[in-house]
C-alpha positions as CSV (number, residue, x, y, z in Angstrom):
1,M,0.0,0.0,0.0
2,S,1.5,3.3,-1.0
3,G,1.5,6.3,1.4
4,T,-1.0,8.9,0.8
5,G,-0.8,12.4,2.0
6,I,-2.1,15.9,1.7
7,R,0.1,18.6,0.3
8,V,-0.8,22.2,1.1
9,H,0.3,24.9,-1.2
10,G,0.4,28.6,-0.3
11,L,0.6,28.1,3.5
12,D,3.4,30.7,3.6
13,Q,1.1,33.2,1.9
14,V,-1.7,32.5,4.3
15,L,0.5,33.1,7.3
16,A,1.9,36.3,5.8
17,N,-1.6,37.5,5.2
18,L,-2.6,36.7,8.8
19,N,0.4,38.5,10.1
20,A,-0.4,41.6,8.0
21,E,-4.0,41.6,9.4
22,A,-2.7,41.3,13.0
23,I,-0.5,44.3,12.5
24,R,-3.4,46.3,11.0
25,M,-5.6,45.4,14.0
26,T,-2.8,46.3,16.4
27,Q,-2.6,49.8,14.8
28,G,-6.4,50.2,15.2
29,G,-6.1,49.0,18.8
30,K,-3.4,51.5,19.6
31,R,-5.5,54.3,18.1
32,G,-8.5,53.2,20.1
33,L,-6.5,53.1,23.3
34,I,-5.2,56.6,22.7
35,R,-8.7,57.9,22.0
36,G,-10.0,56.1,25.1
37,G,-7.2,57.5,27.2
38,L,-7.9,61.1,26.0
39,I,-11.6,60.7,26.8
40,I,-10.8,59.6,30.4
41,M,-8.2,62.3,30.8
42,R,-10.5,65.1,29.6
43,G,-13.4,63.8,31.8
44,S,-11.1,63.8,34.8
45,M,-9.8,67.3,34.1
46,D,-13.5,68.5,33.9
47,K,-14.1,67.1,37.4
48,T,-10.8,68.2,38.9
49,P,-11.1,70.8,41.7
50,V,-9.5,74.1,40.7
51,Q,-7.7,76.6,42.8
52,F,-4.9,77.7,40.5
53,G,-5.5,75.3,37.6
54,N,-2.2,73.4,38.1
55,L,-3.8,70.1,39.2
56,R,-5.9,70.1,36.1
57,A,-2.9,71.0,34.0
58,S,-0.9,68.1,35.6
59,H,-3.1,65.4,33.9
60,Y,-1.4,63.2,31.4
61,M,-1.9,60.1,29.3
62,V,1.0,57.8,28.5
63,M,1.4,55.0,26.0
64,K,4.7,53.2,25.3
65,G,7.0,55.8,23.8
66,T,4.5,58.7,23.7
67,S,2.5,61.0,26.1
68,Q,0.0,63.8,26.2
69,R,-0.1,66.5,28.8
70,G,-3.3,68.2,30.0
71,G,-2.0,71.8,29.9
72,S,0.6,74.3,31.1
73,F,1.4,75.2,34.7
74,N,1.1,78.7,36.0
75,D,2.9,80.3,39.0
76,K,-0.1,81.4,40.9
77,G,0.6,78.8,43.6
78,G,4.3,79.6,43.7
79,D,5.3,76.1,42.8
80,K,5.5,76.1,39.0
81,A,9.1,74.8,38.8
82,K,8.3,72.0,41.3
83,L,5.2,71.0,39.3
84,Q,7.1,71.1,36.0
85,G,10.0,69.0,37.4
86,N,7.6,66.5,38.9
87,A,5.7,66.2,35.6
88,Q,8.8,65.7,33.6
89,A,10.0,62.9,36.0
90,V,6.6,61.1,36.1
91,L,6.2,61.2,32.3
92,S,9.8,60.0,31.7
93,I,9.3,57.0,34.0
94,D,5.8,56.1,32.9
95,R,6.8,56.2,29.2
96,E,9.3,53.5,29.9
97,R,7.2,51.5,32.4
98,V,3.9,51.3,30.6
99,E,3.5,48.0,28.7
100,D,2.8,47.7,25.0
101,M,-0.9,48.1,24.2
102,H,-1.6,49.7,27.6
103,I,-2.2,53.3,28.6
104,K,-1.9,55.2,31.8
105,V,-3.9,58.2,32.7
106,G,-3.0,60.3,35.8
107,A,-2.2,63.6,37.4
108,S,1.5,64.3,38.1
109,A,1.0,67.1,40.7
110,Y,2.7,66.1,43.9
111,Y,-0.6,66.8,45.8
112,A,-2.9,65.1,43.4
113,I,-3.4,62.0,45.5
114,F,-4.5,64.1,48.5
115,V,-7.1,66.1,46.5
116,H,-8.3,62.9,44.7
117,E,-8.9,61.0,47.9
118,D,-10.2,63.8,50.2
119,M,-14.0,63.0,50.3
120,A,-14.5,65.5,53.1
121,A,-13.1,68.5,51.2
122,G,-15.7,71.1,50.1
123,H,-14.7,71.4,46.4
124,R,-16.2,74.4,44.7
125,G,-18.0,74.3,41.3
126,K,-17.9,71.1,39.5
127,G,-14.7,69.9,41.1
128,R,-15.0,66.5,42.9
129,A,-12.9,64.1,44.9
130,K,-12.2,60.9,42.9
131,F,-12.1,62.9,39.7
132,L,-10.1,60.3,37.8
133,E,-12.0,57.3,39.2
134,L,-15.3,59.0,38.3
135,S,-14.2,59.7,34.7
136,V,-13.3,56.0,34.2
137,Q,-16.7,54.9,35.5
138,E,-18.7,57.5,33.6
139,N,-16.9,57.2,30.3
140,Q,-16.6,53.4,30.1
141,D,-19.1,53.1,27.2
142,R,-17.6,56.0,25.3
143,V,-14.1,54.5,25.6
144,L,-15.3,51.1,24.4
145,A,-17.2,52.7,21.5
146,A,-14.1,54.6,20.5
147,M,-11.9,51.5,20.6
148,A,-14.4,49.5,18.6
149,E,-14.7,52.2,16.0
150,E,-10.9,52.3,15.5
151,M,-10.7,48.5,15.3
152,R,-13.6,48.4,12.7
153,K,-11.6,50.8,10.5
154,E,-9.1,47.9,10.1
155,L,-11.6,45.3,8.9
């Protein structure tokens, strides 16, 4: 009895096509993550308590190798240089530490954690404690829709 077998032709081309599609989807995923991060950052900035505007300006979004800042610091609080140095250090570290296909949104002001966590503070206007946390919760659907839209562009 002679051996029978199946010979597949074009498998290299199929694998090359699959790899090309994976790269395209990855690019769409990155765009979606960036859009989602910016949605969260802007929502958090809108809810951030404002005294001099520097906490709002200290917001940032980081993805491997890139970052986006919320704004420029002013010297109304007398600590502009300290805020700028802290922001530069935080962004430098986070750009290296954030994993591929991940984003990080935060506020680099040295006092951000205290304002964020102080539920007893009487914040004026639309400022709130938990401003970043609230933005994530309230914008979840918008973030997912933005990510899905960017991924669909690659289909």
